[in-house]
C-alpha positions in Angstrom: 12.9 -35.3 12.5 9.8 -34.2 10.6 9.9 -32.0 7.6 8.8 -28.4 8.0 5.3 -27.9 6.6 5.0 -25.6 3.5 1.5 -24.6 2.5 0.3 -24.9 -1.1 0.2 -21.1 -1.4 3.8 -20.8 -0.3 4.8 -23.5 -2.7 3.0 -21.7 -5.5 4.6 -18.4 -4.7 8.1 -19.9 -4.6 7.5 -21.7 -7.9 6.1 -18.5 -9.5 9.0 -16.4 -8.3 11.5 -19.0 -9.6 9.8 -19.0 -13.0 9.3 -15.2 -13.2 12.5 -13.7 -11.6 11.4 -10.1 -12.6 8.2 -10.1 -10.6 9.6 -8.5 -7.5 11.2 -5.7 -9.4 7.9 -5.1 -11.3 6.1 -4.9 -7.9 8.6 -2.4 -6.7 8.2 -0.3 -9.9 4.4 -0.4 -9.6 4.5 0.7 -6.0 6.9 3.5 -6.9 4.6 4.6 -9.7 1.5 4.7 -7.5 2.5 5.3 -3.9 6.1 6.4 -3.4 5.7 10.0 -4.4 7.6 13.1 -3.1 5.4 15.2 -0.9 5.0 19.0 -1.4 5.1 20.6 2.1 3.4 23.8 0.9 0.6 21.9 -0.8 0.1 19.8 2.3 0.0 22.8 4.6 -2.6 24.4 2.3 -4.7 21.3 2.6 -4.4 21.4 6.3 -5.4 25.0 6.6 -8.4 24.6 4.2 -9.8 21.7 6.2 -13.3 22.4 7.6 -14.1 21.1 11.1 -16.8 18.5 11.3 -19.6 19.0 13.7 -19.6 16.6 16.7 -22.8 14.9 15.5 -23.0 15.0 11.7 -26.6 13.8 11.5 -28.1 16.6 13.5 -29.8 19.3 11.4 -29.3 22.2 13.8 
């Protein structure tokens, strides 16, 4: 039976993760800091109401 193919990238990532066991936790922390934020429903509603409708053809001057 043939061995299962593992690409160089996959080998590198596996090696990196074994040498740096904290990398996944640091990735989760970075994501939480930048993206996983609590949303304010009142603020979101205000943005929705303040939205200005775009004309069907934006390049027309009339």
